[in-house]
N, C-alpha and C positions, 0 to 999 in steps of 0.2 A: 431907380433905373426900372423901365417896364420891362416885364418878360414879353418877348416878341410871340409866345404861343398863346398869350391871355388877351382873349379880346374883351374889349369894354361893351358894356350894353346900357341903354337909357330907356327905362320903360316905367312911364308914370302910371301904370295901370292900377296899382295900388291906390295911389292918391287920387284918382278919378273915380275909383270905387267907393273910397272914403267920403269923398266929396258929394257923390250921389246919395249915400247914405244920410248926410247931414243937410243936403241941400244947397250946397254952396260949392261951386267950381274951385279948384286948389290954383294957387299962384305958381304957373309953371315958368314964369321969368328966369329963375336961377337955373334951370335947365336949358335956355335958349341956345347958348352957346356950344354946348355939348349936341344938342339937336342938330344945328346948322352943320356941325363937324360930322355927325353920322350921315347927314342927306348928303353931303358932299363925298364921302367915302364909297356910298353905294350907288352913286351915279354910274350908269351903265345900261344892262338890260333891265326892263322894266315892263309893266303891265297894270291893266285897271280892270275894275268891273263896274257895276252901277253905284257900289258905295265906298270902294277903297282902292288907293293905288299904291303899288310898291316899285322899289328898284332894288337891285344887287348887282355886285362886281366883286371881282377879287379882293375889294378893299372893305367891302361892308355890306350890309341889309337894311333897308329902311321901308316900313309902311306907314301909311296915315289915312283917316277916313276922310272922304271929301267935304261932308256936311260939318264935320268936327274936328278940324285937325289937331286938335288938343289930345286926341286919343290916336297915338303913334307909339312906334318902337323903333329903335335904331340900334346897331351895333357894328364893331368894327370886325375885320378879320374876314377870311375866306367863308363863304357859306355857299352850298350847292343846293338847288331845287331840285326835285324830281316830279315828271310827269305823271299822273296816275290815271287810269281807266276809270270809268264811273263806278264800277263794281269795286276797284281798289279802294278809291275815294268813300263810297259806303262802309266798306269794312272800317276804314277808318274813323269815320264819324262814329260807327257803333262802339268801338273801342274806346274811342274818346268820353262817350256818355258813361261806357263802364268804368272807366278810369276815374271820372269826376266823381261817381258815387262810391267806388270800393276804395279809391286813394284820397279821397277828400282833395283831388286836384281842383285849380280854377280853370273853369270852361266858359267860352264865350262862342256863342253861334248866332249869326245873323242870316236867316233865311230870305229876306226880302229887302227892298230897296227902302222899304218903309222905317227900317232901323227898329226903333220901339214903340211905334205907334198903337200896336195891339200885341197881346200876349203870343199869337202865333208868328209874328215877325222875328221873334228873337227868343234865345235862351241863356241864361246866365247861372252860374252856380259858383260862389266863392266864400271864402271864409275871411271874416274880419274880426280880429280879436279871437274870442272862443266861439263866436257866432256862424253858423253855417247859414248863407243866404242864398235863396233861389227866386229867379225872376224870370218871367216868360213861361213858354211851353215848350218842353223837349220834344222833338219831333225826330223822325228818321230820314226824313227829306234831306238832301244834299245842300249844304249851306252856300251863300256867297261868300262866307268867311268863317272859319273857324280858328280859335286860339285855345290850346289847351296848356296850361302851365304846371309842369312838375318840378320838383327841385333839382333835378339833373339838367333839364333842357326845357326848351319852348317849342311847341309844334304849332306851325301856322299853315293854313290850307287856304287857298284862294280858288275860286270858280269864276273862270271867265267864259262866256259862252258854254261851249261842252268839253272846255279843258279845265282839267285839276292839276293846281300844281303845289306841291306840299315842300316845306321847309322845316328841317329838324336842327334847331339852334343850341348847341351845348350852353349851359349855365357860363354867363360871362362875368367880369368885374363890373359890378353896378357903379355908375356915375352918381357921387355924392351930391343931394339936393343941395349941399351948401355952397357949390361952387357957383360964384358970381361971375357974369360978363364984364 
């Protein structure tokens, strides 16, 4: 029986990073049923910017990249976003850069709609196995999208026009990749 307070999460980020390193996209078909369910749970309030769209509701949270929908995240359960001022968002980004370095957290920042065309468009730092990998150029500019993954929670920041919306998502029960539709 499922515990009512334990949310599930579907997060193929690790699979996508591994695929990027070996030059082959992972097969995400085994996650499709869970992905569709997470999308359904999250239907409610939504938003988008140049690169990503998101939804959240009392039932869940979901985001995906417009140009690359395989890069997504979904979860069940109640989530709450918080609007930040530009100054608060800047402090959050600086803190994320510090945590990525100090705590070896995985961090993704996309500054422009060009995604990964040049090093100034993005910054990613993550650990695969025992190797710490850094791509792009860390900047203190406010990103369109930020994702900071820590063991206890996932922090996601969206910038749309001059609005900054952040979600702090507690660690959920991961969906097993062996689940088949």
